[in-house]
C-alpha positions in Angstrom: 108.8 1.7 58.7 109.8 -0.9 61.3 108.7 -0.6 64.9 111.7 -0.3 67.2 110.5 -3.0 69.6 108.3 -0.5 71.5 105.1 -1.5 73.1 104.0 1.9 74.4 103.6 5.1 72.3 103.3 8.8 73.1 100.9 10.5 70.7 101.0 14.2 70.3 98.0 15.9 68.8 97.4 19.5 67.8 95.5 20.6 70.9 96.5 22.1 74.2 99.8 20.8 75.4 100.7 20.1 79.0 103.7 21.9 80.6 107.3 20.6 80.2 107.2 19.6 83.9 104.3 17.3 83.3 105.6 16.0 80.0 109.0 15.0 81.4 107.8 11.8 83.3 106.1 10.7 80.1 109.3 11.0 78.1 111.5 9.2 80.7 109.9 5.9 79.8 111.3 6.5 76.3 108.1 5.8 74.4 107.7 5.7 70.6 106.7 9.3 69.8 104.2 9.9 67.1 102.9 13.3 66.0 99.5 13.5 64.6 99.9 16.0 61.8 99.9 19.5 63.4 101.1 17.9 66.7 104.5 18.3 65.1 104.2 22.1 65.3 103.6 21.7 69.0 106.7 19.6 69.9 109.2 22.0 68.3 108.9 24.3 71.3 109.5 21.4 73.7 112.6 20.2 71.8 111.0 16.8 71.4 112.0 14.7 68.4 109.3 12.4 67.2 109.9 9.0 65.7 107.4 9.7 63.0 104.7 12.1 61.8 101.4 10.8 60.5 98.4 12.5 59.0 96.8 14.2 56.0 99.4 16.9 56.5 97.0 19.8 56.2 98.1 21.3 59.6 101.9 20.8 59.8 103.6 24.0 58.7 106.3 24.2 56.1 108.8 25.4 58.7 108.0 22.4 60.9 108.5 20.0 57.9 111.9 21.5 57.2 112.8 21.5 60.9 111.9 17.7 61.1 113.2 16.9 57.6 115.1 13.9 59.0 111.9 12.4 60.6 109.9 9.9 58.6 106.5 11.3 57.5 103.6 9.0 56.6 101.1 10.8 54.4 97.6 9.4 54.8 95.1 11.5 52.8 92.0 9.6 53.9 89.3 12.2 54.7 87.0 9.7 56.5 89.3 9.4 59.5 91.0 12.0 61.7 94.7 12.3 62.1 94.5 10.7 65.6 92.7 7.7 64.1 95.4 7.4 61.4 98.0 7.3 64.2 96.0 4.7 66.1 95.6 2.5 63.1 99.4 2.7 62.5 100.0 1.6 66.1 97.6 -1.3 65.9 99.2 -2.5 62.7 102.6 -2.4 64.5 101.2 -4.3 67.5 101.6 -1.5 70.2 99.9 -2.4 73.5 99.2 1.1 74.8 99.5 4.8 74.2 99.3 8.0 76.1 97.8 10.9 74.1 98.5 14.5 74.7 97.2 17.5 72.8 93.8 15.8 72.4 91.9 18.2 74.6 91.5 22.0 75.0 91.6 24.8 72.4 88.8 23.3 70.2 85.8 21.9 72.2 84.5 20.2 69.1 87.8 18.4 68.5 87.9 17.4 72.2 84.4 15.8 72.0 85.3 14.0 68.8 88.5 12.7 70.5 86.4 11.3 73.4 84.4 9.4 70.8 87.7 8.1 69.3 88.8 7.0 72.8 85.6 5.0 73.1 86.1 3.5 69.6 89.6 2.3 70.1 90.1 1.6 73.8 89.3 -2.1 73.6 91.9 -2.5 70.8 94.7 -0.6 72.5 95.0 0.7 76.1 94.6 4.4 75.8 94.8 7.4 78.2 94.4 11.1 77.5 96.8 13.3 79.5 96.6 17.1 79.8 97.6 19.9 82.2 94.7 19.2 84.5 93.9 15.5 84.4 94.1 12.0 82.9 91.1 10.6 81.0 90.2 7.1 80.2 87.3 4.8 79.4 85.8 2.5 82.0 83.7 -0.5 81.0 83.0 -3.3 83.4 85.4 -2.4 86.2 88.6 -0.7 87.2 90.8 -0.3 90.3 93.4 2.4 90.6 95.4 4.3 93.2 94.6 7.9 94.1 95.6 10.6 96.6 93.1 11.2 99.3 91.2 14.4 98.4 92.0 14.0 94.7 89.1 15.0 92.5 87.5 12.2 90.5 84.8 12.7 87.9 82.7 10.0 86.1 81.0 11.2 83.0 78.7 8.8 81.2 78.8 8.4 77.4 75.2 7.7 76.9 73.4 5.8 79.7 75.4 3.8 82.3 73.7 1.5 84.8 74.6 -0.7 87.7 77.5 1.7 88.8 79.0 0.8 92.2 82.0 2.6 93.6 84.3 2.1 96.6 86.8 4.6 98.0 85.0 7.8 96.8 83.5 10.4 99.1 80.1 10.2 97.3 79.4 6.5 96.8 77.3 5.0 94.1 75.6 1.7 94.8 74.1 0.0 91.8 73.1 3.4 90.4 72.7 5.0 86.9 74.3 8.0 85.3 73.2 9.6 82.0 74.1 12.9 80.3 71.3 15.3 81.2 69.5 13.5 84.0 72.6 12.9 86.2 76.4 13.0 85.8 79.1 12.0 88.3 81.4 15.0 88.2 83.5 16.5 91.1 83.6 13.5 93.3 86.6 13.0 95.6 88.9 10.2 96.7 88.3 9.2 100.3 90.8 6.3 100.1 94.0 5.5 98.4 92.5 2.7 96.3 89.4 3.3 94.2 87.1 0.7 92.7 84.5 1.4 90.0 82.3 -1.2 88.4 79.3 -0.9 86.1 76.9 -3.4 84.5 76.3 -1.6 81.2 77.6 1.5 79.3 80.8 3.4 79.1 82.2 6.0 81.6 84.8 8.7 81.0 87.0 8.6 84.1 88.6 11.9 84.8 91.5 11.8 87.4 92.4 15.4 88.2 96.1 15.8 89.0 96.5 15.8 92.8 98.4 19.2 92.8 95.3 20.9 91.3 93.1 22.4 94.1 89.3 22.4 94.1 
Protein backbone atom coordinates (compact mmCIF):
# COMPACT_ATOMS: atom_id res chain seq x y z
CA UNK A 1 0.00 0.00 0.00
CA UNK A 2 1.43 3.37 -0.94
CA UNK A 3 1.51 6.23 1.51
CA UNK A 4 -0.56 9.16 0.26
CA UNK A 5 2.16 11.75 0.90
CA UNK A 6 1.10 12.12 4.53
CA UNK A 7 3.64 12.89 7.22
CA UNK A 8 1.24 12.76 10.19
CA UNK A 9 -1.03 9.91 11.22
CA UNK A 10 -3.96 9.50 13.58
CA UNK A 11 -3.86 6.07 15.21
CA UNK A 12 -7.05 4.73 16.74
CA UNK A 13 -6.67 1.96 19.32
CA UNK A 14 -9.27 -0.12 21.12
CA UNK A 15 -9.38 1.80 24.41
CA UNK A 16 -11.43 4.73 25.66
CA UNK A 17 -12.26 7.21 22.90
CA UNK A 18 -12.40 10.98 23.34
CA UNK A 19 -15.62 12.81 22.49
CA UNK A 20 -16.50 13.90 18.96
CA UNK A 21 -15.90 17.51 20.05
CA UNK A 22 -12.30 16.73 20.94
CA UNK A 23 -11.73 14.48 17.93
CA UNK A 24 -12.84 17.07 15.40
CA UNK A 25 -9.71 19.27 15.57
CA UNK A 26 -7.56 16.17 15.09
CA UNK A 27 -9.47 15.26 11.95
CA UNK A 28 -9.39 18.78 10.46
CA UNK A 29 -5.70 18.38 9.66
CA UNK A 30 -6.66 15.42 7.43
CA UNK A 31 -4.20 12.92 8.86
CA UNK A 32 -3.62 9.41 7.58
CA UNK A 33 -6.01 7.40 9.77
CA UNK A 34 -4.97 3.94 10.91
CA UNK A 35 -7.03 1.66 13.13
CA UNK A 36 -5.14 -0.77 15.32
CA UNK A 37 -7.32 -3.89 15.03
CA UNK A 38 -10.30 -3.33 17.39
CA UNK A 39 -9.91 0.42 17.01
CA UNK A 40 -11.96 -0.08 13.86
CA UNK A 41 -14.93 -1.07 16.03
CA UNK A 42 -14.63 2.28 17.82
CA UNK A 43 -14.59 4.52 14.76
CA UNK A 44 -17.81 3.17 13.31
CA UNK A 45 -19.81 5.15 15.87
CA UNK A 46 -17.92 8.34 14.95
CA UNK A 47 -18.45 7.96 11.20
CA UNK A 48 -14.68 8.06 10.69
CA UNK A 49 -13.37 6.16 7.68
CA UNK A 50 -9.83 4.86 8.22
CA UNK A 51 -7.23 4.67 5.48
CA UNK A 52 -6.25 1.22 6.67
CA UNK A 53 -6.68 -1.31 9.49
CA UNK A 54 -3.64 -3.13 10.88
CA UNK A 55 -3.33 -5.90 13.47
CA UNK A 56 -3.62 -9.59 14.23
CA UNK A 57 -7.39 -9.10 13.73
CA UNK A 58 -8.48 -10.88 16.92
CA UNK A 59 -10.52 -7.87 18.13
CA UNK A 60 -12.22 -6.46 15.05
CA UNK A 61 -15.76 -7.82 14.74
CA UNK A 62 -17.18 -9.43 11.63
CA UNK A 63 -19.77 -6.62 11.43
CA UNK A 64 -16.98 -4.04 11.41
CA UNK A 65 -15.04 -5.93 8.76
CA UNK A 66 -18.13 -5.97 6.54
CA UNK A 67 -18.83 -2.29 7.27
CA UNK A 68 -15.28 -1.37 6.22
CA UNK A 69 -15.02 -3.94 3.42
CA UNK A 70 -13.63 -1.24 1.12
CA UNK A 71 -10.81 -0.32 3.55
CA UNK A 72 -7.42 -2.04 3.11
CA UNK A 73 -6.64 -4.47 5.93
CA UNK A 74 -3.09 -5.51 6.78
CA UNK A 75 -3.07 -8.77 8.72
CA UNK A 76 0.01 -9.14 10.91
CA UNK A 77 -0.25 -12.30 13.05
CA UNK A 78 2.96 -11.67 15.03
CA UNK A 79 2.18 -12.43 18.69
CA UNK A 80 5.40 -10.84 19.98
CA UNK A 81 4.15 -7.33 19.23
CA UNK A 82 0.96 -5.49 20.08
CA UNK A 83 -1.39 -4.06 17.47
CA UNK A 84 -0.15 -0.56 18.31
CA UNK A 85 3.43 -1.66 17.67
CA UNK A 86 2.36 -3.19 14.36
CA UNK A 87 0.87 0.16 13.33
CA UNK A 88 3.96 2.10 14.41
CA UNK A 89 6.23 -0.23 12.45
CA UNK A 90 4.07 0.36 9.38
CA UNK A 91 4.30 4.13 9.85
CA UNK A 92 8.07 3.97 10.26
CA UNK A 93 8.41 1.86 7.12
CA UNK A 94 6.41 4.52 5.26
CA UNK A 95 8.44 7.43 6.65
CA UNK A 96 5.81 9.16 8.75
CA UNK A 97 7.22 11.91 10.98
CA UNK A 98 4.57 12.01 13.70
CA UNK A 99 1.38 10.45 15.04
CA UNK A 100 -1.37 11.24 17.50
CA UNK A 101 -2.74 8.16 19.24
CA UNK A 102 -6.27 7.94 20.64
CA UNK A 103 -7.88 4.98 22.37
CA UNK A 104 -4.57 4.01 23.99
CA UNK A 105 -5.70 4.79 27.54
CA UNK A 106 -8.66 3.97 29.77
CA UNK A 107 -10.81 0.82 30.05
CA UNK A 108 -7.86 -1.58 30.62
CA UNK A 109 -5.22 -0.20 33.05
CA UNK A 110 -2.81 -2.99 32.05
CA UNK A 111 -3.09 -2.00 28.40
CA UNK A 112 -2.59 1.66 29.32
CA UNK A 113 0.62 0.84 31.21
CA UNK A 114 1.86 -1.31 28.32
CA UNK A 115 1.12 1.54 25.91
CA UNK A 116 3.18 3.94 28.03
CA UNK A 117 6.07 1.52 27.57
CA UNK A 118 5.48 1.52 23.80
CA UNK A 119 5.46 5.33 23.86
CA UNK A 120 8.90 5.25 25.50
CA UNK A 121 10.16 2.62 23.03
CA UNK A 122 9.16 4.49 19.88
CA UNK A 123 9.18 8.20 20.69
CA UNK A 124 12.74 8.75 19.41
CA UNK A 125 11.87 7.12 16.08
CA UNK A 126 8.62 9.03 15.47
CA UNK A 127 7.10 12.01 17.29
CA UNK A 128 4.22 10.58 19.34
CA UNK A 129 1.49 11.93 21.55
CA UNK A 130 -1.37 10.16 23.30
CA UNK A 131 -4.65 12.06 23.34
CA UNK A 132 -7.74 11.27 25.39
CA UNK A 133 -10.76 12.94 26.96
CA UNK A 134 -8.71 14.41 29.80
CA UNK A 135 -5.20 15.13 28.60
CA UNK A 136 -2.35 14.75 26.16
CA UNK A 137 0.60 12.56 27.12
CA UNK A 138 4.11 12.48 25.71
CA UNK A 139 7.64 11.49 26.66
CA UNK A 140 10.21 14.10 27.75
CA UNK A 141 13.91 13.36 27.55
CA UNK A 142 16.50 16.14 27.74
CA UNK A 143 14.20 19.17 27.41
CA UNK A 144 10.92 20.55 26.13
CA UNK A 145 9.22 23.95 25.82
CA UNK A 146 5.48 24.25 25.30
CA UNK A 147 2.62 26.70 25.66
CA UNK A 148 0.01 26.30 28.39
CA UNK A 149 -2.98 28.11 29.82
CA UNK A 150 -2.29 29.67 33.21
CA UNK A 151 -3.86 27.41 35.81
CA UNK A 152 -3.72 24.36 33.55
CA UNK A 153 -2.78 21.18 35.39
CA UNK A 154 0.55 19.64 34.45
CA UNK A 155 1.88 16.34 35.79
CA UNK A 156 5.34 14.84 35.47
CA UNK A 157 5.50 11.10 36.07
CA UNK A 158 8.95 9.48 36.01
CA UNK A 159 9.47 6.23 34.16
CA UNK A 160 12.11 4.86 36.46
CA UNK A 161 14.45 7.37 38.09
CA UNK A 162 14.86 10.85 36.60
CA UNK A 163 17.50 13.28 37.84
CA UNK A 164 18.56 16.85 37.23
CA UNK A 165 14.99 18.04 36.60
CA UNK A 166 14.56 21.80 36.31
CA UNK A 167 11.31 23.54 35.44
CA UNK A 168 10.25 27.10 34.59
CA UNK A 169 6.71 28.41 34.44
CA UNK A 170 5.18 25.90 36.87
CA UNK A 171 3.64 26.78 40.23
CA UNK A 172 5.80 24.24 42.06
CA UNK A 173 9.27 24.61 40.60
CA UNK A 174 11.89 21.90 40.42
CA UNK A 175 15.53 22.96 40.55
CA UNK A 176 17.97 20.19 39.63
CA UNK A 177 15.83 17.66 41.50
CA UNK A 178 14.99 13.96 41.13
CA UNK A 179 11.72 12.11 40.64
CA UNK A 180 11.18 8.38 40.97
CA UNK A 181 8.13 6.16 41.18
CA UNK A 182 7.55 5.45 44.85
CA UNK A 183 9.81 8.01 46.53
CA UNK A 184 8.51 11.10 44.71
CA UNK A 185 6.39 11.88 41.64
CA UNK A 186 5.51 15.22 40.11
CA UNK A 187 1.74 14.98 39.71
CA UNK A 188 -0.81 17.80 39.93
CA UNK A 189 1.45 20.74 39.25
CA UNK A 190 0.05 23.86 37.63
CA UNK A 191 1.01 26.28 34.87
CA UNK A 192 1.94 29.66 36.34
CA UNK A 193 2.99 31.10 32.96
CA UNK A 194 2.02 30.68 29.33
CA UNK A 195 5.37 29.13 28.41
CA UNK A 196 6.68 26.08 30.26
CA UNK A 197 10.25 24.79 30.17
CA UNK A 198 11.24 21.36 31.47
CA UNK A 199 14.73 19.90 31.32
CA UNK A 200 16.34 16.83 32.84
CA UNK A 201 19.81 15.33 32.85
CA UNK A 202 18.85 11.66 32.88
CA UNK A 203 15.77 9.47 32.63
CA UNK A 204 12.40 9.74 30.92
CA UNK A 205 9.33 11.63 32.09
CA UNK A 206 5.72 11.17 31.11
CA UNK A 207 4.32 14.66 30.59
CA UNK A 208 0.58 14.93 31.20
CA UNK A 209 -1.05 18.15 29.98
CA UNK A 210 -4.59 18.18 31.31
CA UNK A 211 -7.00 19.88 28.89
CA UNK A 212 -7.57 23.47 30.08
CA UNK A 213 -11.36 23.08 30.25
CA UNK A 214 -11.04 20.35 32.90
CA UNK A 215 -11.22 21.80 36.41
CA UNK A 216 -9.19 20.69 39.40
